N, CA, C and O atoms as a CHARMM CRD file, in Angstrom:
* protein
*
  316
    1    1 MET  N     83.71100  -7.09300 -93.68600 PROA 1      0.00000
    2    1 MET  CA    83.77900  -6.31800 -93.07700 PROA 1      0.00000
    3    1 MET  C     82.86800  -5.28900 -92.88100 PROA 1      0.00000
    4    1 MET  O     82.19800  -5.21600 -91.85100 PROA 1      0.00000
    5    2 VAL  N     82.77300  -4.29500 -94.00900 PROA 2      0.00000
    6    2 VAL  CA    81.37700  -3.55700 -94.37000 PROA 2      0.00000
    7    2 VAL  C     80.40700  -4.18600 -93.59300 PROA 2      0.00000
    8    2 VAL  O     80.25800  -3.79100 -92.43700 PROA 2      0.00000
    9    3 THR  N     79.88900  -4.87100 -93.91700 PROA 3      0.00000
   10    3 THR  CA    78.20700  -5.73300 -93.33200 PROA 3      0.00000
   11    3 THR  C     78.38600  -6.21300 -91.64100 PROA 3      0.00000
   12    3 THR  O     77.40900  -6.43300 -90.92600 PROA 3      0.00000
   13    4 ILE  N     79.36500  -6.28900 -91.31800 PROA 4      0.00000
   14    4 ILE  CA    79.42700  -6.55000 -90.28400 PROA 4      0.00000
   15    4 ILE  C     79.27700  -5.53900 -89.43800 PROA 4      0.00000
   16    4 ILE  O     78.36700  -5.60500 -88.61100 PROA 4      0.00000
   17    5 LEU  N     80.19100  -4.34000 -89.48100 PROA 5      0.00000
   18    5 LEU  CA    80.01300  -2.94000 -89.16000 PROA 5      0.00000
   19    5 LEU  C     78.72200  -2.68100 -89.49300 PROA 5      0.00000
   20    5 LEU  O     77.88400  -2.46300 -88.61800 PROA 5      0.00000
   21    6 THR  N     78.44900  -2.67700 -90.69800 PROA 6      0.00000
   22    6 THR  CA    76.44600  -2.29600 -90.49300 PROA 6      0.00000
   23    6 THR  C     75.63800  -2.94000 -89.75100 PROA 6      0.00000
   24    6 THR  O     74.70800  -2.35600 -89.19500 PROA 6      0.00000
   25    7 SER  N     75.88100  -4.45300 -89.59200 PROA 7      0.00000
   26    7 SER  CA    75.07700  -4.82200 -88.52200 PROA 7      0.00000
   27    7 SER  C     75.02300  -3.91900 -86.97100 PROA 7      0.00000
   28    7 SER  O     74.12600  -3.33800 -86.36000 PROA 7      0.00000
   29    8 VAL  N     76.62800  -4.18400 -86.71300 PROA 8      0.00000
   30    8 VAL  CA    76.66500  -3.55900 -85.42600 PROA 8      0.00000
   31    8 VAL  C     76.08000  -2.12900 -85.25600 PROA 8      0.00000
   32    8 VAL  O     75.26100  -1.91100 -84.36300 PROA 8      0.00000
   33    9 ILE  N     76.46700  -1.21600 -86.05100 PROA 9      0.00000
   34    9 ILE  CA    75.60400   0.20400 -86.21300 PROA 9      0.00000
   35    9 ILE  C     73.73900  -0.16100 -85.95400 PROA 9      0.00000
   36    9 ILE  O     72.97700   0.59100 -85.34800 PROA 9      0.00000
   37   10 PHE  N     73.49200  -1.00600 -86.36200 PROA 10     0.00000
   38   10 PHE  CA    71.96800  -1.25900 -86.64800 PROA 10     0.00000
   39   10 PHE  C     71.95300  -1.62000 -85.28200 PROA 10     0.00000
   40   10 PHE  O     71.39700  -0.77700 -84.57800 PROA 10     0.00000
   41   11 LEU  N     72.39700  -2.62400 -84.68000 PROA 11     0.00000
   42   11 LEU  CA    72.03100  -3.29700 -83.31200 PROA 11     0.00000
   43   11 LEU  C     71.87500  -1.92400 -82.35300 PROA 11     0.00000
   44   11 LEU  O     70.80900  -1.49800 -81.90900 PROA 11     0.00000
   45   12 GLY  N     73.09500  -1.39100 -82.16300 PROA 12     0.00000
   46   12 GLY  CA    73.61700  -0.41900 -81.57900 PROA 12     0.00000
   47   12 GLY  C     72.44000   0.65100 -81.50200 PROA 12     0.00000
   48   12 GLY  O     72.08300   0.96200 -80.36500 PROA 12     0.00000
   49   13 MET  N     71.63400   1.39900 -82.85400 PROA 13     0.00000
   50   13 MET  CA    70.75300   1.91800 -82.69700 PROA 13     0.00000
   51   13 MET  C     69.57700   1.33200 -82.57900 PROA 13     0.00000
   52   13 MET  O     68.66200   2.15500 -82.62800 PROA 13     0.00000
   53   14 MET  N     69.24800   0.28200 -82.44800 PROA 14     0.00000
   54   14 MET  CA    67.75200  -0.27400 -81.79300 PROA 14     0.00000
   55   14 MET  C     68.07200  -0.16800 -80.59000 PROA 14     0.00000
   56   14 MET  O     67.14200   0.25000 -79.90100 PROA 14     0.00000
   57   15 ILE  N     69.38100  -0.45500 -79.82500 PROA 15     0.00000
   58   15 ILE  CA    69.48800  -0.43200 -78.28400 PROA 15     0.00000
   59   15 ILE  C     69.46500   0.63200 -77.70800 PROA 15     0.00000
   60   15 ILE  O     69.23200   0.84300 -76.51800 PROA 15     0.00000
   61   16 LEU  N     69.77900   1.56400 -78.76800 PROA 16     0.00000
   62   16 LEU  CA    69.59500   2.82900 -78.17900 PROA 16     0.00000
   63   16 LEU  C     68.40500   3.62200 -78.06100 PROA 16     0.00000
   64   16 LEU  O     68.32200   4.48300 -77.18500 PROA 16     0.00000
   65   17 ILE  N     67.40200   3.38000 -78.94300 PROA 17     0.00000
   66   17 ILE  CA    66.19100   3.84200 -79.53600 PROA 17     0.00000
   67   17 ILE  C     65.26500   2.94900 -78.36300 PROA 17     0.00000
   68   17 ILE  O     64.16900   3.36200 -77.98300 PROA 17     0.00000
   69   18 THR  N     65.85600   1.71800 -77.87700 PROA 18     0.00000
   70   18 THR  CA    65.15100   0.91100 -77.10200 PROA 18     0.00000
   71   18 THR  C     65.31400   1.72600 -75.34100 PROA 18     0.00000
   72   18 THR  O     64.32300   1.88800 -74.62900 PROA 18     0.00000
   73   19 VAL  N     66.17300   1.97700 -75.08100 PROA 19     0.00000
   74   19 VAL  CA    66.85600   2.99800 -74.06900 PROA 19     0.00000
   75   19 VAL  C     66.47900   4.03200 -73.64700 PROA 19     0.00000
   76   19 VAL  O     66.47400   4.22000 -72.43000 PROA 19     0.00000
   77   20 LEU  N     66.01800   5.08200 -74.60700 PROA 20     0.00000
   78   20 LEU  CA    65.25700   6.01100 -75.22500 PROA 20     0.00000
   79   20 LEU  C     63.57500   6.03400 -74.75400 PROA 20     0.00000
   80   20 LEU  O     62.90500   6.47600 -73.82000 PROA 20     0.00000
   81   21 ASP  N     63.40800   5.43200 -75.74900 PROA 21     0.00000
   82   21 ASP  CA    62.05200   4.72600 -75.21000 PROA 21     0.00000
   83   21 ASP  C     61.31800   4.35300 -73.97700 PROA 21     0.00000
   84   21 ASP  O     60.14700   4.59100 -73.68000 PROA 21     0.00000
   85   22 CYS  N     62.49300   3.54500 -73.13500 PROA 22     0.00000
   86   22 CYS  CA    61.73800   3.02700 -71.62200 PROA 22     0.00000
   87   22 CYS  C     62.28700   3.80000 -70.99900 PROA 22     0.00000
   88   22 CYS  O     62.33500   3.42700 -69.82700 PROA 22     0.00000
   89   23 HSD  N     62.83200   4.88500 -71.18700 PROA 23     0.00000
   90   23 HSD  CA    63.06000   6.60500 -70.19300 PROA 23     0.00000
   91   23 HSD  C     61.84400   7.21600 -70.47400 PROA 23     0.00000
   92   23 HSD  O     60.88900   7.35200 -69.70900 PROA 23     0.00000
   93   24 TYR  N     61.93000   7.50300 -71.40400 PROA 24     0.00000
   94   24 TYR  CA    60.55300   8.57500 -71.90600 PROA 24     0.00000
   95   24 TYR  C     59.49700   8.37200 -71.49000 PROA 24     0.00000
   96   24 TYR  O     58.85600   9.13100 -70.76300 PROA 24     0.00000
   97   25 TYR  N     58.91100   6.50800 -72.20400 PROA 25     0.00000
   98   25 TYR  CA    57.12700   6.29400 -71.78400 PROA 25     0.00000
   99   25 TYR  C     57.35500   5.48300 -70.28100 PROA 25     0.00000
  100   25 TYR  O     56.29800   5.17200 -69.73300 PROA 25     0.00000
  101   26 ASP  N     58.63300   5.10100 -69.54800 PROA 26     0.00000
  102   26 ASP  CA    58.31800   4.64600 -68.51200 PROA 26     0.00000
  103   26 ASP  C     57.88700   3.36800 -68.73300 PROA 26     0.00000
  104   26 ASP  O     57.09900   3.05400 -67.84100 PROA 26     0.00000
  105   27 MET  N     58.09500   2.28700 -69.71400 PROA 27     0.00000
  106   27 MET  CA    58.08200   1.00900 -69.79100 PROA 27     0.00000
  107   27 MET  C     58.71200   0.14300 -69.83100 PROA 27     0.00000
  108   27 MET  O     59.74700   0.55000 -70.36000 PROA 27     0.00000
  109   28 ASN  N     58.84500  -1.15900 -69.55700 PROA 28     0.00000
  110   28 ASN  CA    59.49900  -2.26400 -69.21400 PROA 28     0.00000
  111   28 ASN  C     60.57800  -2.28400 -70.35400 PROA 28     0.00000
  112   28 ASN  O     60.07700  -1.70400 -71.31700 PROA 28     0.00000
  113   29 TRP  N     62.10900  -2.79400 -70.71100 PROA 29     0.00000
  114   29 TRP  CA    62.87200  -2.24900 -71.90200 PROA 29     0.00000
  115   29 TRP  C     62.45700  -3.74300 -72.99000 PROA 29     0.00000
  116   29 TRP  O     62.68600  -3.57400 -74.18700 PROA 29     0.00000
  117   30 MET  N     62.08800  -4.62400 -72.71900 PROA 30     0.00000
  118   30 MET  CA    61.29900  -6.00200 -73.44600 PROA 30     0.00000
  119   30 MET  C     60.22600  -5.55100 -73.97200 PROA 30     0.00000
  120   30 MET  O     59.85200  -6.16300 -74.97200 PROA 30     0.00000
  121   31 ASP  N     59.36600  -4.35700 -73.50700 PROA 31     0.00000
  122   31 ASP  CA    58.03100  -4.18300 -74.48300 PROA 31     0.00000
  123   31 ASP  C     58.81200  -3.18900 -75.28500 PROA 31     0.00000
  124   31 ASP  O     58.67500  -3.37700 -76.49400 PROA 31     0.00000
  125   32 CYS  N     59.42600  -2.39900 -75.03500 PROA 32     0.00000
  126   32 CYS  CA    59.87000  -1.15300 -75.86400 PROA 32     0.00000
  127   32 CYS  C     60.91900  -1.92900 -77.27700 PROA 32     0.00000
  128   32 CYS  O     61.08900  -1.50900 -78.42200 PROA 32     0.00000
  129   33 PHE  N     61.34100  -2.89000 -76.75400 PROA 33     0.00000
  130   33 PHE  CA    62.38900  -3.34000 -77.62700 PROA 33     0.00000
  131   33 PHE  C     61.45300  -4.77600 -79.06000 PROA 33     0.00000
  132   33 PHE  O     61.91800  -5.28200 -80.08100 PROA 33     0.00000
  133   34 MET  N     60.13400  -4.92300 -78.41400 PROA 34     0.00000
  134   34 MET  CA    59.28900  -5.40500 -78.84500 PROA 34     0.00000
  135   34 MET  C     58.71400  -4.32400 -80.19700 PROA 34     0.00000
  136   34 MET  O     58.75300  -4.51700 -81.41300 PROA 34     0.00000
  137   35 ARG  N     58.26800  -3.32900 -79.52100 PROA 35     0.00000
  138   35 ARG  CA    57.17700  -2.56200 -80.10500 PROA 35     0.00000
  139   35 ARG  C     57.65800  -1.78200 -81.13700 PROA 35     0.00000
  140   35 ARG  O     56.95000  -0.96500 -81.72500 PROA 35     0.00000
  141   36 LEU  N     59.64400  -2.13200 -81.57200 PROA 36     0.00000
  142   36 LEU  CA    59.94500  -1.78400 -82.84100 PROA 36     0.00000
  143   36 LEU  C     59.64700  -2.75100 -83.88300 PROA 36     0.00000
  144   36 LEU  O     60.00800  -2.43600 -85.01700 PROA 36     0.00000
  145   37 PHE  N     59.02900  -3.92300 -83.71800 PROA 37     0.00000
  146   37 PHE  CA    58.90100  -4.78400 -84.81900 PROA 37     0.00000
  147   37 PHE  C     58.01000  -4.76600 -84.72200 PROA 37     0.00000
  148   37 PHE  O     57.70200  -5.72700 -85.42800 PROA 37     0.00000
  149   38 ILE  N     56.27000  -4.02500 -83.99100 PROA 38     0.00000
  150   38 ILE  CA    54.96700  -4.16700 -84.37300 PROA 38     0.00000
  151   38 ILE  C     55.12100  -3.17200 -85.67200 PROA 38     0.00000
  152   38 ILE  O     55.87100  -2.21400 -85.86400 PROA 38     0.00000
  153   39 PHE  N     53.86400  -3.93300 -86.68300 PROA 39     0.00000
  154   39 PHE  CA    53.87500  -2.97900 -87.73000 PROA 39     0.00000
  155   39 PHE  C     52.32100  -2.48600 -87.22600 PROA 39     0.00000
  156   39 PHE  O     51.33900  -3.20600 -87.04800 PROA 39     0.00000
  157   40 ASP  N     52.42700  -1.15700 -87.07300 PROA 40     0.00000
  158   40 ASP  CA    51.16300  -0.47400 -86.83600 PROA 40     0.00000
  159   40 ASP  C     50.57300   0.27700 -88.44700 PROA 40     0.00000
  160   40 ASP  O     51.27900   0.85100 -89.27600 PROA 40     0.00000
  161   41 PRO  N     49.24800   0.06300 -88.50400 PROA 41     0.00000
  162   41 PRO  CA    49.06400   0.87400 -90.07600 PROA 41     0.00000
  163   41 PRO  C     49.30700   2.44500 -90.30800 PROA 41     0.00000
  164   41 PRO  O     48.77200   3.19900 -89.49500 PROA 41     0.00000
  165   42 GLY  N     49.79900   2.80400 -90.97900 PROA 42     0.00000
  166   42 GLY  CA    50.26000   4.29700 -90.99300 PROA 42     0.00000
  167   42 GLY  C     50.93300   4.94600 -90.52600 PROA 42     0.00000
  168   42 GLY  O     50.76800   6.16200 -90.63000 PROA 42     0.00000
  169   43 LEU  N     52.10200   4.35200 -89.72700 PROA 43     0.00000
  170   43 LEU  CA    53.39900   4.51000 -89.38800 PROA 43     0.00000
  171   43 LEU  C     54.62300   4.62600 -90.58900 PROA 43     0.00000
  172   43 LEU  O     55.56300   5.42000 -90.62900 PROA 43     0.00000
  173   44 ARG  N     54.38500   3.91900 -91.21300 PROA 44     0.00000
  174   44 ARG  CA    55.77500   3.76100 -92.54200 PROA 44     0.00000
  175   44 ARG  C     56.88300   3.36600 -92.22500 PROA 44     0.00000
  176   44 ARG  O     57.98300   3.64200 -92.70300 PROA 44     0.00000
  177   45 GLU  N     56.43700   2.33300 -90.93900 PROA 45     0.00000
  178   45 GLU  CA    57.91400   1.27800 -90.68500 PROA 45     0.00000
  179   45 GLU  C     58.49600   1.09100 -91.98200 PROA 45     0.00000
  180   45 GLU  O     59.69000   1.31200 -92.18500 PROA 45     0.00000
  181   46 TRP  N     57.56500   0.62600 -93.02200 PROA 46     0.00000
  182   46 TRP  CA    58.34600  -0.14500 -93.99300 PROA 46     0.00000
  183   46 TRP  C     59.83100   0.95800 -94.63700 PROA 46     0.00000
  184   46 TRP  O     60.72300   0.54400 -95.37700 PROA 46     0.00000
  185   47 MET  N     59.74700   1.92500 -94.26400 PROA 47     0.00000
  186   47 MET  CA    60.36900   2.93900 -94.99300 PROA 47     0.00000
  187   47 MET  C     61.91700   2.01600 -94.34300 PROA 47     0.00000
  188   47 MET  O     62.78400   1.50200 -95.05000 PROA 47     0.00000
  189   48 VAL  N     61.86900   2.04200 -92.88100 PROA 48     0.00000
  190   48 VAL  CA    63.34600   2.12300 -92.07400 PROA 48     0.00000
  191   48 VAL  C     63.59100   0.81400 -92.71400 PROA 48     0.00000
  192   48 VAL  O     64.56900   0.74500 -93.45900 PROA 48     0.00000
  193   49 TYR  N     62.74600  -0.39200 -92.51600 PROA 49     0.00000
  194   49 TYR  CA    63.20800  -1.55200 -92.63200 PROA 49     0.00000
  195   49 TYR  C     63.81000  -1.92200 -94.27600 PROA 49     0.00000
  196   49 TYR  O     64.49100  -2.91900 -94.51300 PROA 49     0.00000
  197   50 LEU  N     63.44900  -1.02100 -95.19700 PROA 50     0.00000
  198   50 LEU  CA    63.35700  -0.86900 -96.55900 PROA 50     0.00000
  199   50 LEU  C     64.97800   0.04800 -96.58600 PROA 50     0.00000
  200   50 LEU  O     65.78000  -0.60000 -97.25900 PROA 50     0.00000
  201   51 THR  N     65.30500   0.73500 -96.29100 PROA 51     0.00000
  202   51 THR  CA    66.46400   1.71800 -95.84100 PROA 51     0.00000
  203   51 THR  C     67.41300   0.87200 -95.25500 PROA 51     0.00000
  204   51 THR  O     68.54500   1.20600 -95.60400 PROA 51     0.00000
  205   52 PHE  N     67.39100  -0.42600 -94.24100 PROA 52     0.00000
  206   52 PHE  CA    68.21100  -1.35800 -93.59600 PROA 52     0.00000
  207   52 PHE  C     68.68300  -2.36000 -94.67000 PROA 52     0.00000
  208   52 PHE  O     69.76700  -2.90600 -94.87500 PROA 52     0.00000
  209   53 ILE  N     67.44200  -2.40700 -95.30000 PROA 53     0.00000
  210   53 ILE  CA    68.20200  -4.10200 -95.94500 PROA 53     0.00000
  211   53 ILE  C     68.63000  -3.20000 -97.57300 PROA 53     0.00000
  212   53 ILE  O     69.50700  -3.82000 -98.17500 PROA 53     0.00000
  213   54 PHE  N     68.24400  -2.13300 -98.18700 PROA 54     0.00000
  214   54 PHE  CA    69.18800  -1.49100 -98.95700 PROA 54     0.00000
  215   54 PHE  C     70.33500  -0.97000 -98.78800 PROA 54     0.00000
  216   54 PHE  O     70.98300  -0.69000 -99.79700 PROA 54     0.00000
  217   55 GLY  N     70.94600  -0.67500 -97.33500 PROA 55     0.00000
  218   55 GLY  CA    72.35900  -0.88400 -96.48000 PROA 55     0.00000
  219   55 GLY  C     72.86800  -2.05700 -96.33600 PROA 55     0.00000
  220   55 GLY  O     74.09400  -1.95200 -96.36400 PROA 55     0.00000
  221   56 MET  N     72.58000  -2.98100 -96.21600 PROA 56     0.00000
  222   56 MET  CA    72.96000  -4.08400 -96.09900 PROA 56     0.00000
  223   56 MET  C     73.43300  -4.99800 -97.77200 PROA 56     0.00000
  224   56 MET  O     74.48500  -5.60000 -97.98700 PROA 56     0.00000
  225   57 VAL  N     72.55000  -4.85700 -98.48900 PROA 57     0.00000
  226   57 VAL  CA    72.51100  -4.69100-100.08100 PROA 57     0.00000
  227   57 VAL  C     74.21600  -4.24500-100.42600 PROA 57     0.00000
  228   57 VAL  O     75.22100  -4.91600-100.66100 PROA 57     0.00000
  229   58 VAL  N     74.02000  -3.19000-100.34800 PROA 58     0.00000
  230   58 VAL  CA    75.10400  -2.17800-100.55800 PROA 58     0.00000
  231   58 VAL  C     76.60200  -2.31300 -99.78000 PROA 58     0.00000
  232   58 VAL  O     77.71600  -1.95700-100.16500 PROA 58     0.00000
  233   59 ALA  N     76.17900  -2.96000 -98.55500 PROA 59     0.00000
  234   59 ALA  CA    77.67700  -3.10800 -97.56200 PROA 59     0.00000
  235   59 ALA  C     77.97600  -4.52400 -98.16700 PROA 59     0.00000
  236   59 ALA  O     79.14500  -4.87000 -98.33700 PROA 59     0.00000
  237   60 ILE  N     76.99600  -5.29100 -98.47300 PROA 60     0.00000
  238   60 ILE  CA    77.66300  -6.69400 -98.95700 PROA 60     0.00000
  239   60 ILE  C     78.24400  -6.57400-100.38400 PROA 60     0.00000
  240   60 ILE  O     79.11000  -7.38300-100.71600 PROA 60     0.00000
  241   61 VAL  N     77.89100  -5.75700-101.13300 PROA 61     0.00000
  242   61 VAL  CA    78.33000  -5.72200-102.52900 PROA 61     0.00000
  243   61 VAL  C     79.71300  -5.04300-102.29400 PROA 61     0.00000
  244   61 VAL  O     80.62700  -5.45300-103.01000 PROA 61     0.00000
  245   62 GLN  N     80.11800  -3.63700-101.00100 PROA 62     0.00000
  246   62 GLN  CA    81.13500  -3.42900-101.08700 PROA 62     0.00000
  247   62 GLN  C     82.57100  -4.25600-100.69700 PROA 62     0.00000
  248   62 GLN  O     83.75000  -4.08800-101.00800 PROA 62     0.00000
  249   63 ASP  N     81.80000  -5.29500 -99.80200 PROA 63     0.00000
  250   63 ASP  CA    82.63700  -6.50400 -98.96600 PROA 63     0.00000
  251   63 ASP  C     83.20600  -7.35300-100.06300 PROA 63     0.00000
  252   63 ASP  O     84.34700  -7.79700 -99.93500 PROA 63     0.00000
  253   64 LEU  N     82.24500  -7.69900-101.50300 PROA 64     0.00000
  254   64 LEU  CA    82.36300  -8.75500-102.18000 PROA 64     0.00000
  255   64 LEU  C     83.75800  -8.04600-103.21300 PROA 64     0.00000
  256   64 LEU  O     84.80200  -8.56600-103.60600 PROA 64     0.00000
  257   65 ARG  N     83.09800  -6.44500-103.42500 PROA 65     0.00000
  258   65 ARG  CA    84.27400  -5.89100-104.25000 PROA 65     0.00000
  259   65 ARG  C     85.59400  -5.62700-103.54900 PROA 65     0.00000
  260   65 ARG  O     86.59800  -5.35900-104.20800 PROA 65     0.00000
  261   66 TYR  N     85.61000  -5.69300-102.28800 PROA 66     0.00000
  262   66 TYR  CA    87.06100  -5.52800-101.66300 PROA 66     0.00000
  263   66 TYR  C     87.25700  -6.44900-101.59000 PROA 66     0.00000
  264   66 TYR  O     88.48000  -6.36600-101.48100 PROA 66     0.00000
  265   67 LYS  N     86.92700  -8.02900-101.52700 PROA 67     0.00000
  266   67 LYS  CA    87.58700  -8.92400-101.77100 PROA 67     0.00000
  267   67 LYS  C     87.83000  -9.58900-102.68300 PROA 67     0.00000
  268   67 LYS  O     88.56700 -10.57400-102.64700 PROA 67     0.00000
  269   68 ASN  N     86.97200  -8.95400-104.12100 PROA 68     0.00000
  270   68 ASN  CA    87.51700  -9.46000-105.21900 PROA 68     0.00000
  271   68 ASN  C     89.11000  -8.86500-105.66000 PROA 68     0.00000
  272   68 ASN  O     90.04800  -9.48200-106.16400 PROA 68     0.00000
  273   69 LYS  N     88.99700  -7.37100-105.24100 PROA 69     0.00000
  274   69 LYS  CA    90.27300  -6.46400-105.81400 PROA 69     0.00000
  275   69 LYS  C     91.23900  -7.23400-104.75400 PROA 69     0.00000
  276   69 LYS  O     92.15800  -7.67400-105.44600 PROA 69     0.00000
  277   70 LYS  N     91.45500  -7.59100-103.43900 PROA 70     0.00000
  278   70 LYS  CA    92.46400  -8.02100-102.63000 PROA 70     0.00000
  279   70 LYS  C     93.06500  -9.27900-103.34200 PROA 70     0.00000
  280   70 LYS  O     94.26100  -9.55900-103.43300 PROA 70     0.00000
  281   71 TYR  N     91.87200 -10.06000-103.88400 PROA 71     0.00000
  282   71 TYR  CA    92.61900 -11.39400-104.32900 PROA 71     0.00000
  283   71 TYR  C     93.04100 -10.79900-106.17000 PROA 71     0.00000
  284   71 TYR  O     93.99800 -11.38700-106.67300 PROA 71     0.00000
  285   72 TRP  N     92.71100 -10.28600-106.58400 PROA 72     0.00000
  286   72 TRP  CA    92.89400  -9.85400-108.15600 PROA 72     0.00000
  287   72 TRP  C     94.61100  -8.95400-107.49300 PROA 72     0.00000
  288   72 TRP  O     95.68000  -9.15600-108.06900 PROA 72     0.00000
  289   73 SER  N     94.53700  -8.38200-106.72900 PROA 73     0.00000
  290   73 SER  CA    95.70900  -7.44400-107.18600 PROA 73     0.00000
  291   73 SER  C     96.83700  -8.56700-106.62400 PROA 73     0.00000
  292   73 SER  O     97.95200  -8.18300-106.97900 PROA 73     0.00000
  293   74 ARG  N     96.90300  -9.66000-105.96400 PROA 74     0.00000
  294   74 ARG  CA    98.27800 -10.42000-105.62700 PROA 74     0.00000
  295   74 ARG  C     99.16600 -10.56500-106.49900 PROA 74     0.00000
  296   74 ARG  O     98.81600 -11.13500-107.53300 PROA 74     0.00000
  297   75 GLY  N    100.66900 -10.07900-106.36800 PROA 75     0.00000
  298   75 GLY  CA   100.96300 -10.22700-107.14000 PROA 75     0.00000
  299   75 GLY  C    101.89900 -11.63000-107.62900 PROA 75     0.00000
  300   75 GLY  O    101.64800 -12.67300-107.02500 PROA 75     0.00000
  301   76 ALA  N    102.98600 -11.66000-108.72800 PROA 76     0.00000
  302   76 ALA  CA   103.10100 -13.08800-109.17800 PROA 76     0.00000
  303   76 ALA  C    103.59800 -13.70500-107.84100 PROA 76     0.00000
  304   76 ALA  O    103.01100 -14.76400-107.62100 PROA 76     0.00000
  305   77 ASN  N    104.51400 -13.36500-106.86400 PROA 77     0.00000
  306   77 ASN  CA   105.03400 -14.43700-105.44200 PROA 77     0.00000
  307   77 ASN  C    103.88000 -14.48800-104.81900 PROA 77     0.00000
  308   77 ASN  O    104.22100 -14.23600-103.66300 PROA 77     0.00000
  309   78 GLY  N    102.67600 -14.65300-104.80500 PROA 78     0.00000
  310   78 GLY  CA   101.57400 -14.66200-103.99900 PROA 78     0.00000
  311   78 GLY  C    101.46000 -13.84200-102.86100 PROA 78     0.00000
  312   78 GLY  O    101.21200 -14.37000-101.77700 PROA 78     0.00000
  313   79 LYS  N    101.61400 -12.56100-102.96200 PROA 79     0.00000
  314   79 LYS  CA   101.44600 -11.54900-101.32500 PROA 79     0.00000
  315   79 LYS  C    100.23600 -10.94000-102.18000 PROA 79     0.00000
  316   79 LYS  O     99.52100 -10.06000-101.70000 PROA 79     0.00000
């Protein structure tokens, strides 16, 4: 659940950035969206993607811990 929520937040942020860029630069929305994935030298975009990957790893670990805790906390009657 945490992983899904992290992915939804990331997609929402990408859409918001695309809409703001389209409004600010008066460009087509597809051009603005594709521009998010272009690596230009010197922009340090790798920091953004590295932070996203780190957040996804943390979210997956939290999901696994929650699932294991829920599985092992069941009582003798299976609830």
